[in-house]
N, CA and C of each residue as an Amber inpcrd file, in Angstrom:
protein
   633
  -0.6050000 -50.8250000  -2.2350000   0.6150000 -50.1170000  -2.6350000
   0.3050000 -48.7040000  -3.1290000  -0.7050000 -48.6290000  -4.0040000
  -1.0830000 -47.3310000  -4.5440000  -1.5800000 -46.4120000  -3.4420000
  -2.3390000 -46.9870000  -2.5040000  -2.8630000 -46.1880000  -1.3910000
  -1.7300000 -45.6570000  -0.5300000  -0.7090000 -46.5220000  -0.2870000
   0.4280000 -46.0890000   0.5290000   1.2060000 -44.9540000  -0.1430000
   1.3310000 -45.0690000  -1.4530000   2.0430000 -44.0320000  -2.1980000
   1.3140000 -42.7030000  -2.1070000  -0.0140000 -42.7440000  -2.2300000
  -0.8050000 -41.5210000  -2.1170000  -0.6710000 -40.9100000  -0.7360000
  -0.6350000 -41.7600000   0.2780000  -0.4910000 -41.2550000   1.6510000
   0.8580000 -40.5820000   1.8490000   1.9270000 -41.1930000   1.2350000
   3.2550000 -40.5860000   1.3540000   3.3020000 -39.2200000   0.6660000
   2.6620000 -39.1220000  -0.5200000   2.6190000 -37.8520000  -1.2370000
   1.8580000 -36.8100000  -0.4280000   0.7350000 -37.2230000   0.1700000
  -0.0560000 -36.3020000   0.9780000   0.7290000 -35.8290000   2.1900000
   1.4490000 -36.7530000   2.8190000   2.2410000 -36.3860000   3.9960000
   3.3500000 -35.4050000   3.6230000   4.0030000 -35.6850000   2.4770000
   5.0720000 -34.7970000   2.0340000   4.5280000 -33.4100000   1.7130000
   3.3590000 -33.3670000   1.0800000   2.7460000 -32.0800000   0.7590000
   2.3890000 -31.3130000   2.0170000   1.8540000 -32.0490000   3.0140000
   1.4830000 -31.4010000   4.2640000   2.6730000 -30.8310000   4.9930000
   3.7950000 -31.5540000   4.9670000   4.9920000 -31.0620000   5.6680000
   5.6220000 -29.8840000   4.9330000   5.3940000 -29.7880000   3.6060000
   5.9780000 -28.6930000   2.8360000   5.1680000 -27.4140000   2.9370000
   3.8940000 -27.5350000   3.3120000   3.0220000 -26.3680000   3.3370000
   3.5070000 -25.2680000   4.2770000   3.8930000 -25.5880000   5.5220000
   4.3740000 -24.5150000   6.4020000   5.6020000 -23.7950000   5.8350000
   6.4960000 -24.5470000   5.1850000   7.6810000 -23.9280000   4.5890000
   7.2910000 -23.0000000   3.4530000   6.3870000 -23.4790000   2.5950000
   5.9190000 -22.6580000   1.4740000   5.2630000 -21.3800000   1.9790000
   4.4360000 -21.5250000   3.0260000   3.7450000 -20.3560000   3.5790000
   4.7360000 -19.3520000   4.1440000   5.7390000 -19.8560000   4.8590000
   6.7440000 -18.9610000   5.4430000   7.5230000 -18.2280000   4.3570000
   7.8920000 -18.9360000   3.2910000   8.6360000 -18.3120000   2.1910000
   7.7740000 -17.2580000   1.5040000   6.5010000 -17.5670000   1.3120000
   5.6020000 -16.6200000   0.6450000   5.4190000 -15.3550000   1.4810000
   5.2140000 -15.5170000   2.7890000   5.0560000 -14.3450000   3.6540000
   6.3260000 -13.5060000   3.6910000   7.4730000 -14.1800000   3.6680000
   8.7450000 -13.4580000   3.6370000   8.8820000 -12.6830000   2.3360000
   8.4220000 -13.2770000   1.2380000   8.4600000 -12.6010000  -0.0590000
   7.5650000 -11.3780000  -0.0710000   6.3850000 -11.4740000   0.5570000
   5.4850000 -10.3240000   0.6310000   6.1020000  -9.1960000   1.4560000
   6.7470000  -9.5710000   2.5480000   7.3400000  -8.5570000   3.4180000
   8.5700000  -7.9160000   2.7820000   9.3130000  -8.7120000   2.0260000
  10.5570000  -8.2190000   1.4180000  10.6680000  -8.7320000  -0.0130000
   9.9650000  -8.0770000  -0.9490000   9.9880000  -8.5320000  -2.3440000
  11.2680000  -8.1480000  -3.1020000  12.2050000  -7.4980000  -2.4330000
  13.3870000  -6.9650000  -3.1110000  14.1110000  -7.9600000  -4.0240000
  14.2670000  -9.2400000  -3.6490000  15.0010000 -10.1530000  -4.5350000
  14.4020000 -10.3000000  -5.9370000  13.1110000  -9.9840000  -6.0840000
  12.4620000 -10.1240000  -7.3880000  12.5480000  -8.8470000  -8.2140000
  13.1440000  -7.8010000  -7.6360000  13.2390000  -6.5040000  -8.3190000
  14.6920000  -6.0360000  -8.2710000  15.4610000  -6.3410000  -9.3060000
  16.9110000  -6.1070000  -9.2540000  17.3400000  -4.6400000  -9.3020000
  16.4450000  -3.7440000  -9.7310000  16.8220000  -2.3310000  -9.8740000
  16.1400000  -1.4860000  -8.7990000  16.8220000  -0.4620000  -8.3480000
  16.2100000   0.4360000  -7.3600000  16.7850000   1.8310000  -7.5210000
  15.9690000   2.8100000  -7.1600000  16.3910000   4.2030000  -7.1810000
  15.6700000   4.9090000  -6.0490000  16.3730000   5.8060000  -5.3520000
  15.8080000   6.4730000  -4.1820000  15.7130000   7.9740000  -4.4260000
  14.5320000   8.5090000  -4.1090000  14.2980000   9.9540000  -4.1550000
  13.6330000  10.3430000  -2.8400000  14.3220000  11.1130000  -2.0280000
  13.7780000  11.4620000  -0.7200000  13.5710000  10.2120000   0.1140000
  12.3600000  10.0760000   0.6580000  12.0490000   8.9060000   1.4890000
  11.5270000   7.7320000   0.6790000  11.4070000   7.9000000  -0.6310000
  10.8530000   6.8560000  -1.4780000  11.9630000   6.0960000  -2.2140000
  11.9340000   4.7890000  -2.0860000  12.7920000   3.9420000  -2.9010000
  11.9040000   3.1200000  -3.8250000  12.1440000   3.2580000  -5.1210000
  11.3670000   2.5450000  -6.1310000  12.1630000   1.3280000  -6.6000000
  11.5280000   0.1820000  -6.5480000  12.1400000  -1.0600000  -7.0200000
  11.4250000  -1.4840000  -8.3030000  12.2010000  -1.9520000  -9.2630000
  11.6010000  -2.3420000 -10.5350000  12.4380000  -3.4270000 -11.1990000
  11.8840000  -3.9740000 -12.2850000  12.5880000  -4.9840000 -13.0630000
  13.2190000  -4.3900000 -14.3200000  12.7960000  -3.1710000 -14.6670000
  13.3920000  -2.4270000 -15.7730000  13.6870000  -1.0130000 -15.2800000
  14.6200000  -0.3060000 -15.9130000  14.9820000   1.0310000 -15.4200000
  13.8050000   2.0010000 -15.4520000  13.7180000   2.8320000 -14.4200000
  12.6950000   3.8710000 -14.3510000  13.3010000   5.2090000 -14.7540000
  12.5510000   6.0500000 -15.4750000  13.0890000   7.3500000 -15.9020000
  13.2360000   8.3050000 -14.7170000  14.0790000   9.3130000 -14.8520000
  14.3340000  10.2490000 -13.7350000  13.1230000  11.0790000 -13.3380000
  12.0980000  11.1250000 -14.2030000  10.8930000  11.8920000 -13.8630000
  10.1660000  11.3360000 -12.6400000  10.5250000  10.1360000 -12.2380000
   9.9460000   9.5620000 -11.0170000  10.2300000  10.4640000  -9.8210000
  11.3300000  11.1970000  -9.8780000  11.7230000  12.0650000  -8.7630000
  10.6530000  13.0870000  -8.4410000  10.0250000  13.6730000  -9.4620000
   9.0170000  14.7080000  -9.2120000   7.7570000  14.1050000  -8.5920000
   7.4270000  12.8760000  -8.9560000   6.2780000  12.1940000  -8.3510000
   6.5480000  11.9440000  -6.8730000   7.7620000  11.4770000  -6.5820000
   8.1380000  11.2290000  -5.1840000   8.1420000  12.5190000  -4.3780000
   8.6270000  13.5930000  -4.9720000   8.6950000  14.8740000  -4.2590000
   7.3010000  15.3860000  -3.9200000   6.3620000  15.2860000  -4.8570000
   5.0110000  15.7650000  -4.5990000   4.3090000  14.8990000  -3.5640000
   4.5140000  13.5880000  -3.6350000   3.9270000  12.7090000  -2.6190000
   4.5030000  13.0290000  -1.2400000   5.7950000  13.3250000  -1.2030000
   6.4230000  13.6910000   0.0660000   5.8320000  14.9600000   0.6490000
   5.5160000  15.9320000  -0.2040000   4.9030000  17.1760000   0.2700000
   3.5330000  16.9030000   0.8930000   2.7620000  16.0500000   0.2530000
   1.4420000  15.7430000   0.8060000   1.5590000  14.9890000   2.1280000
   2.5130000  14.0710000   2.2040000   2.7170000  13.3390000   3.4580000
   3.0920000  14.2850000   4.5950000   3.8270000  15.3250000   4.2720000
   4.2800000  16.2700000   5.2940000   3.1210000  17.0400000   5.9190000
   1.9540000  17.0550000   5.2780000   0.8070000  17.7600000   5.8460000
   0.0950000  16.9330000   6.9190000   0.4650000  15.6750000   7.0510000
  -0.1420000  14.8270000   8.0750000   0.5420000  15.0320000   9.4120000
  -0.2350000  15.0200000  10.4730000   0.3690000  15.1200000  11.8040000
   1.1830000  13.8750000  12.1360000   1.0340000  12.8290000  11.3340000
   1.8090000  11.6040000  11.5410000   3.1130000  11.6260000  10.7740000
   3.3220000  12.6700000   9.9810000   4.4920000  12.7320000   9.1240000
   5.7900000  12.6000000   9.8970000   6.5690000  11.5820000   9.5410000
   7.8740000  11.3600000  10.1620000   8.8990000  11.3240000   9.0360000
   9.7520000  12.3470000   8.9420000  10.6810000  12.4290000   7.8060000
  11.5540000  11.1900000   7.6270000  11.8460000  10.4890000   8.7110000
  12.7760000   9.3600000   8.6160000  12.1200000   8.0700000   8.1280000
  10.8050000   8.0450000   8.0010000  10.1250000   6.8200000   7.5900000
  10.3350000   6.5760000   6.1050000  10.9620000   5.4540000   5.7790000
  11.2210000   5.1060000   4.3840000  10.0040000   4.4140000   3.7860000
   9.7280000   4.7280000   2.5330000   8.6220000   4.1020000   1.8090000
   9.2110000   3.2750000   0.6690000   8.8340000   2.0080000   0.6150000
   9.3340000   1.1030000  -0.4300000   8.2290000   0.8610000  -1.4510000
   8.4800000   1.2350000  -2.6980000   7.4890000   1.1190000  -3.7640000
   8.0030000   0.1240000  -4.8060000   7.1970000  -0.8850000  -5.1040000
   7.5870000  -1.9270000  -6.0480000   6.7140000  -1.8310000  -7.3000000
   7.3570000  -1.5190000  -8.4220000   6.6570000  -1.4180000  -9.6990000
   6.6790000  -2.8160000 -10.3200000   5.5590000  -3.5180000 -10.2630000
   5.5350000  -4.9560000 -10.5530000   5.7010000  -5.2550000 -12.0470000
   5.0010000  -4.5630000 -12.9020000   5.1580000  -4.6230000 -14.3610000
   4.6530000  -5.8950000 -15.0370000   4.6110000  -7.0160000 -14.3360000
   4.2060000  -8.2900000 -14.9390000   2.8840000  -8.7690000 -14.3300000
   1.8630000  -9.0510000 -15.1680000   0.5740000  -9.5100000 -14.6280000
   0.6880000 -10.7650000 -13.7680000   1.5160000 -11.7270000 -14.1770000
   1.6260000 -12.9630000 -13.4000000   2.2220000 -12.7050000 -12.0170000
   3.1810000 -11.7710000 -11.9580000   3.8040000 -11.4510000 -10.6710000
   2.8380000 -10.6560000  -9.8010000   2.0600000  -9.7900000 -10.4320000
   1.0390000  -9.0370000  -9.6910000   0.0470000  -9.9950000  -9.0400000
  -0.3860000 -11.0130000  -9.7850000  -1.3150000 -12.0100000  -9.2480000
  -0.6630000 -12.8040000  -8.1260000   0.5880000 -13.1720000  -8.3000000
   1.3050000 -13.9290000  -7.2750000   1.3930000 -13.1570000  -5.9690000
   1.7250000 -11.8740000  -6.0640000   1.9420000 -11.0760000  -4.8610000
   0.6430000 -10.5920000  -4.2160000  -0.4290000 -10.5220000  -4.9960000
  -1.6580000  -9.9300000  -4.4740000  -2.8150000 -10.8990000  -4.2900000
  -2.8120000 -12.0130000  -5.0230000  -3.8820000 -12.9900000  -4.8510000
  -5.2580000 -12.3610000  -4.9650000  -6.0790000 -12.4600000  -3.9060000
  -7.4390000 -11.9090000  -3.9650000  -7.4930000 -10.3880000  -4.0610000
  -6.3560000  -9.7100000  -3.8380000  -6.3200000  -8.2440000  -3.9110000
  -5.8110000  -7.7620000  -5.2680000  -5.7210000  -8.6360000  -6.2490000
  -5.1240000  -8.2780000  -7.5400000  -5.9410000  -7.2350000  -8.3030000
  -7.2050000  -7.0280000  -7.9280000  -8.0160000  -6.0070000  -8.5900000
  -7.7310000  -4.6050000  -8.1060000  -6.9720000  -4.4690000  -7.0320000
  -6.6720000  -3.1390000  -6.4800000  -5.7200000  -2.3820000  -7.3980000
  -5.8350000  -1.0590000  -7.3950000  -4.9390000  -0.2250000  -8.2010000
  -3.5630000  -0.1300000  -7.5470000  -3.4980000  -0.4150000  -6.2460000
  -2.2370000  -0.4460000  -5.5000000  -2.5140000  -1.1360000  -4.1740000
  -1.4520000  -1.5140000  -3.4980000  -1.6340000  -2.2030000  -2.2140000
  -0.4520000  -1.9520000  -1.3070000  -0.7470000  -1.6740000  -0.0430000
   0.2700000  -1.6110000   0.9930000   0.1850000  -2.9270000   1.7600000
   1.2120000  -3.7480000   1.6290000   1.2280000  -5.0470000   2.3100000
   1.5270000  -4.8020000   3.7790000   0.5690000  -5.0600000   4.6370000
   0.7090000  -4.6840000   6.0460000   1.8480000  -5.4210000   6.7430000
   2.2340000  -6.5650000   6.2140000   3.3780000  -7.2870000   6.7500000
   4.6470000  -6.7400000   6.1020000   5.1910000  -5.6730000   6.6680000
   6.4030000  -5.0650000   6.1300000   6.1910000  -3.7560000   5.4020000
   4.9250000  -3.4580000   5.0350000   4.5700000  -2.1850000   4.3900000
   5.2340000  -1.9620000   3.0290000   5.4170000  -3.0280000   2.2740000
   5.8190000  -2.8570000   0.8800000   4.6200000  -2.3220000   0.0990000
   4.8460000  -1.2930000  -0.7030000   3.7920000  -0.7140000  -1.5280000
   3.9240000  -1.2910000  -2.9340000   2.8980000  -1.9940000  -3.3800000
   2.9110000  -2.6300000  -4.6840000   2.0430000  -1.8370000  -5.6510000
   2.5860000  -1.5360000  -6.8310000   1.7880000  -0.8880000  -7.8770000
   1.9830000  -1.6980000  -9.1600000   0.9530000  -1.7660000 -10.0160000
   1.0690000  -2.5980000 -11.2180000   2.0950000  -2.0530000 -12.2070000
   1.8300000  -0.8800000 -12.7750000   2.7780000  -0.2320000 -13.6860000
   2.7420000   1.2720000 -13.4450000   3.8050000   1.9380000 -13.8360000
   3.9100000   3.3810000 -13.6280000   4.0130000   4.0680000 -14.9930000
   3.0070000   4.8790000 -15.2960000   2.9700000   5.6480000 -16.5440000
   3.5380000   7.0330000 -16.2560000   4.8110000   7.1920000 -16.5170000
   5.4930000   8.4300000 -16.1710000   4.9440000   9.6120000 -16.9630000
   4.6910000   9.4020000 -18.2390000   4.2360000  10.4960000 -19.1030000
   2.9580000  11.1350000 -18.5780000   2.0420000  10.3110000 -18.0900000
   0.7670000  10.8180000 -17.5780000   0.7350000  10.8890000 -16.0500000
   1.8750000  10.6430000 -15.4220000   1.9900000  10.6800000 -13.9540000
   0.8650000   9.8560000 -13.3160000   0.7410000   8.6330000 -13.8210000
  -0.3690000   7.7780000 -13.3990000   0.1170000   6.3710000 -13.0980000
  -0.6530000   5.7050000 -12.2730000  -0.4860000   4.2750000 -12.0640000
  -1.5110000   3.5870000 -12.9530000  -1.0470000   2.6260000 -13.7240000
  -1.9210000   1.9480000 -14.6840000  -2.0360000   0.4690000 -14.3120000
  -3.2930000   0.0350000 -14.1200000  -3.5460000  -1.3760000 -13.8240000
  -3.5090000  -2.1690000 -15.1220000  -3.3220000  -3.4620000 -15.0050000
  -3.2640000  -4.3090000 -16.1870000  -4.6140000  -4.4010000 -16.9050000
  -5.6980000  -4.0360000 -16.1990000  -7.0110000  -4.0610000 -16.8420000
  -7.3490000  -2.7340000 -17.5250000  -6.4040000  -1.7850000 -17.5150000
  -6.5980000  -0.5160000 -18.2080000  -6.9620000   0.6470000 -17.3130000
  -7.3710000   0.4060000 -16.0800000  -7.7090000   1.5000000 -15.1710000
  -6.4600000   2.3050000 -14.8180000  -6.6660000   3.5990000 -14.5780000
  -5.5570000   4.4520000 -14.1590000  -5.9680000   5.3030000 -12.9660000
  -4.9730000   5.7880000 -12.2500000  -5.1920000   6.7160000 -11.1320000
  -3.9250000   7.5440000 -10.9810000  -4.0900000   8.7590000 -10.4730000
  -2.9460000   9.6500000 -10.2950000  -1.8780000   9.0380000  -9.4110000
  -0.6340000   9.0210000  -9.8960000   0.4460000   8.3730000  -9.1550000
   0.7150000   9.0460000  -7.8170000   0.6860000  10.3790000  -7.7860000
   0.9690000  11.0960000  -6.5360000  -0.0730000  10.7610000  -5.4790000
  -1.3380000  10.7990000  -5.8630000  -2.4100000  10.5200000  -4.9040000
  -2.3360000   9.0950000  -4.3810000  -2.1220000   8.1520000  -5.2860000
  -2.0880000   6.7410000  -4.8730000  -0.8910000   6.4680000  -3.9730000
   0.2790000   6.9720000  -4.3540000   1.4600000   6.7420000  -3.5250000
   1.3210000   7.4120000  -2.1620000   0.7270000   8.5950000  -2.1330000
   0.4980000   9.2580000  -0.8440000  -0.4490000   8.4360000   0.0060000
  -1.5610000   8.0090000  -0.5840000  -2.5520000   7.2130000   0.1430000
  -1.9030000   5.9720000   0.7560000  -1.1770000   5.2180000  -0.0630000
  -0.5770000   3.9780000   0.4350000   0.5130000   4.2600000   1.4690000
   1.2320000   5.3500000   1.3060000   2.2790000   5.6940000   2.2730000
   1.6970000   6.0860000   3.6190000   0.5300000   6.7370000   3.6100000
  -0.1150000   7.0950000   4.8750000  -0.5020000   5.8320000   5.6440000
  -0.8640000   4.7720000   4.9380000  -1.1450000   3.5070000   5.6250000
   0.0620000   3.0650000   6.4600000   1.2640000   3.2700000   5.9050000
   2.4760000   2.9190000   6.6510000   2.5890000   3.7620000   7.9190000
   2.3310000   5.0590000   7.7970000   2.4250000   5.9570000   8.9580000
   1.4020000   5.5860000  10.0260000   0.1840000   5.2780000   9.5890000
  -0.8700000   4.9140000  10.5400000  -0.4900000   3.6310000  11.2760000
   0.0030000   2.6550000  10.5450000   0.3740000   1.3910000  11.1770000
   1.4970000   1.5850000  12.1860000   2.4510000   2.4480000  11.8610000
   3.5360000   2.7110000  12.8040000   3.0170000   3.4350000  14.0460000
   1.9570000   4.2080000  13.8840000   1.4200000   4.9820000  15.0080000
   0.6260000   4.0880000  15.9680000  -0.2360000   3.2200000  15.4220000
  -1.1660000   2.4910000  16.2940000  -0.8900000   0.9930000  16.3770000
  -0.0190000   0.4760000  15.5340000   0.2930000  -0.9510000  15.5670000
  -0.6250000  -1.7680000  14.6590000  -0.1210000  -2.9110000  14.2420000
  -0.8360000  -3.7310000  13.2710000  -2.1310000  -4.3190000  13.8240000
  -2.0980000  -4.8120000  15.0400000  -3.2960000  -5.4490000  15.5910000
  -4.4380000  -4.4540000  15.7420000  -4.1180000  -3.2590000  16.2090000
  -5.1630000  -2.2480000  16.3360000  -5.6500000  -1.7930000  14.9690000
  -4.7420000  -1.7280000  14.0110000  -5.1160000  -1.3560000  12.6500000
  -6.1510000  -2.3280000  12.0940000  -5.9470000  -3.6070000  12.3090000
  -6.8700000  -4.6180000  11.8050000  -8.2690000  -4.4790000  12.4100000
  -8.3460000  -3.8980000  13.6050000  -9.6540000  -3.7810000  14.2720000
 -10.4070000  -2.5030000  13.8800000  -9.7560000  -1.6070000  13.1550000
 -10.4110000  -0.3440000  12.8100000 -11.5800000  -0.5680000  11.8570000
 -12.6490000   0.2240000  12.0030000 -13.7040000   0.2020000  10.9770000
 -13.1350000   0.7310000   9.6600000 -13.7630000   0.3400000   8.5830000
 -13.2250000   0.6520000   7.2540000 -13.0300000   2.1490000   7.0500000
 -13.9840000   2.9770000   7.4970000 -13.8930000   4.4190000   7.2250000
 -12.7110000   5.0550000   7.9310000 -12.3470000   4.5200000   9.0980000
 -11.1690000   5.0560000   9.7810000  -9.8910000   4.6210000   9.0720000
  -9.8630000   3.3750000   8.6450000  -8.6590000   2.8220000   8.0290000
  -8.3640000   3.4690000   6.6830000  -9.3910000   3.6740000   5.8500000
  -9.1780000   4.1940000   4.5050000  -9.4250000   5.7030000   4.3940000
 -10.2210000   6.2460000   5.3090000 -10.5660000   7.6610000   5.2050000
  -9.3980000   8.5960000   5.4470000  -8.5730000   8.3010000   6.4480000
  -7.4620000   9.2110000   6.7340000  -6.4280000   9.2250000   5.6080000
  -6.0080000   8.0740000   5.0740000  -5.0910000   8.1290000   3.9380000
  -5.6480000   8.9110000   2.7450000  -6.9580000   8.7740000   2.4910000
  -7.5380000   9.5080000   1.3680000  -7.6530000  10.9980000   1.6850000
  -7.8920000  11.3290000   2.9390000  -7.9460000  12.7330000   3.3660000
  -6.6140000  13.4290000   3.0800000  -5.5170000  12.7680000   3.3970000
  -4.1970000  13.3470000   3.1480000  -3.8640000  13.3140000   1.6580000
  -4.1500000  12.2070000   1.0080000  -3.8210000  12.0640000  -0.4120000
  -4.5730000  13.0680000  -1.2770000  -5.8100000  13.3890000  -0.8850000
  -6.6430000  14.3190000  -1.6660000  -6.4270000  15.7700000  -1.2690000
  -5.3570000  16.0160000  -0.5110000  -5.0570000  17.3650000  -0.0220000
  -6.2350000  17.9130000   0.7760000  -6.6310000  17.1250000   1.7580000
  -7.7090000  17.4670000   2.6860000  -9.0390000  17.6480000   1.9520000
  -9.2850000  16.7010000   1.0280000 -10.5410000  16.6250000   0.2610000
 -10.6540000  17.7070000  -0.8090000  -9.5540000  18.3460000  -1.1450000
  -9.5930000  19.3890000  -2.1740000  -9.7730000  18.7870000  -3.5610000
  -9.1450000  17.6310000  -3.8080000  -9.2950000  16.9630000  -5.0930000
  -9.0570000  15.4710000  -4.9160000  -9.9750000  14.6890000  -5.4170000
  -9.8690000  13.2390000  -5.2790000 -10.5310000  12.5600000  -6.4590000
  -9.8680000  11.5470000  -6.9730000 -10.4440000  10.7170000  -8.0150000
 -10.7230000   9.3140000  -7.4950000 -10.6850000   9.1780000  -6.1800000
 -10.9480000   7.8810000  -5.5620000 -12.4360000   7.5420000  -5.6670000
 -12.7840000   6.2790000  -5.5110000 -14.2090000   5.9070000  -5.5000000
 -14.9750000   6.6780000  -4.4290000 -16.2800000   6.8230000  -4.6600000
 -17.1220000   7.6470000  -3.7790000 -17.0240000   7.2250000  -2.3250000
 -16.9080000   5.9380000  -2.0830000 -16.8540000   5.4520000  -0.7080000
 -15.6230000   5.9970000   0.0240000 -14.5000000   6.0660000  -0.6810000
 -13.2730000   6.6000000  -0.0900000 -13.4150000   8.0970000   0.1720000
 -14.0200000   8.7950000  -0.7700000 -14.1990000  10.2350000  -0.5990000
 -15.1130000  10.5460000   0.5840000 -16.1460000   9.7380000   0.7560000
 -17.0530000   9.9400000   1.8890000 -16.3250000   9.7140000   3.2080000
 -15.4980000   8.6760000   3.2580000 -14.7250000   8.3980000   4.4700000
 -13.7470000   9.5390000   4.7600000 -13.1490000  10.0850000   3.7110000
 -12.2190000  11.2080000   3.8840000 -12.9380000  12.4300000   4.4410000
 -14.1640000  12.6690000   3.9700000 -14.9300000  13.8210000   4.4660000
 -15.2840000  13.6570000   5.9490000 -15.5000000  12.4340000   6.4030000
 -15.7300000  12.2130000   7.8360000 -14.5050000  12.6610000   8.6330000
 -13.3320000  12.2700000   8.1370000 -12.1040000  12.6820000   8.8150000
 -11.9400000  14.1990000   8.7690000 -12.2560000  14.8040000   7.6480000
 -12.1150000  16.2570000   7.5050000 -12.9700000  16.9920000   8.5430000
 -14.2100000  16.5400000   8.7220000 -15.0970000  17.1710000   9.6990000
 -14.5420000  17.0390000  11.1140000 -14.1170000  15.8260000  11.4510000
 -13.6340000  15.5860000  12.8110000 -12.3420000  16.3620000  13.1010000
 -11.4610000  16.4360000  12.1210000 -10.1830000  17.1040000  12.3310000
 -10.2800000  18.6200000  12.2260000 -11.0410000  19.1000000  11.2430000
 -11.0460000  20.5400000  10.9620000 -12.2040000  21.2860000  11.6240000
 -13.3700000  20.6700000  11.7160000 -14.5290000  21.3390000  12.3300000
 -14.5900000  21.0610000  13.8210000 -14.3850000  19.7990000  14.1820000
 -14.4510000  19.4250000  15.6000000 -13.1050000  19.5550000  16.3010000
 -12.0670000  19.8530000  15.5450000 -10.7180000  20.1130000  16.0840000
 -10.1950000  18.9440000  16.9190000 -10.4290000  17.7430000  16.4350000
  -9.8960000  16.5640000  17.0930000  -8.5190000  16.2350000  16.5120000
  -7.7430000  15.4940000  17.2730000  -6.4580000  15.0180000  16.7700000
  -6.6600000  13.6340000  16.1360000  -5.6360000  13.1830000  15.4270000
  -5.6990000  11.8420000  14.8390000  -5.9800000  10.7990000  15.9130000
  -5.2380000  10.8540000  17.0120000  -5.4060000   9.8570000  18.0630000
  -6.8070000   9.8860000  18.6690000  -7.3740000  11.0570000  18.7800000
  -8.7370000  11.1600000  19.3310000  -9.7540000  10.5270000  18.3840000
  -9.5890000  10.7490000  17.0840000 -10.5140000  10.1460000  16.1230000
 -10.3900000   8.6420000  16.1620000  -9.1800000   8.1410000  16.2270000
  -8.9740000   6.6870000  16.2780000  -9.6340000   6.0890000  17.5030000
  -9.6570000   6.8490000  18.5940000 -10.1700000   6.3090000  19.8720000
 -11.6810000   6.3890000  20.0230000 -12.3560000   7.2360000  19.2390000
 -13.7970000   7.3850000  19.4430000 -14.5530000   6.1850000  18.9140000
 -15.6200000   5.8210000  19.6100000 -16.5300000   4.7780000  19.1300000
 -15.8780000   3.4120000  19.1160000 -16.6670000   2.4180000  18.7290000
 -16.1280000   1.0570000  18.6830000 -15.1320000   0.9210000  17.5510000
 -14.1200000   0.1050000  17.7740000 -13.1020000  -0.1490000  16.7560000
 -13.4150000  -1.4480000  16.0200000
């Protein structure tokens, strides 16, 4: 009897797993139901659980200016930014990526940030780390542009320096200033050489060498 009961519980759990997975993926692609407040500035819509101050507008405007310097810049592309604010929700939405200062969820391109420190124009992680809000939002937004340009499957096949270097190149104003980790800065400099010294286009850089 006990064995049969365990088997029924296991079967029920197994049948529920696909539903749970589908709901979770849908939540990652469209987290809007968990963020009741929103405000739009330019192409950026910020979603939050508490009201955001109007100074967010200047952060969005500066990020928009940096995005406009990319040859991939498409004015009509909307960027969705979710200010998570709660550590438990950050862990739920990011899982193994919870240590990141921000994340662009490739399934739907929702941009997740832990908290937004308006006074210091910074993104603040729950572990105390900070990074410039304009640079981070620009970097993550460029990921959206790249994915729209080459498609998700091709994006997944890119070597790391191609995938992360171009967003950092644009976010750092073509390597003029960057507070990103050294590995990101090195990848950005590779892009800078290929684009500015070798006069290649984005598509040409993506196509060179093995992916």
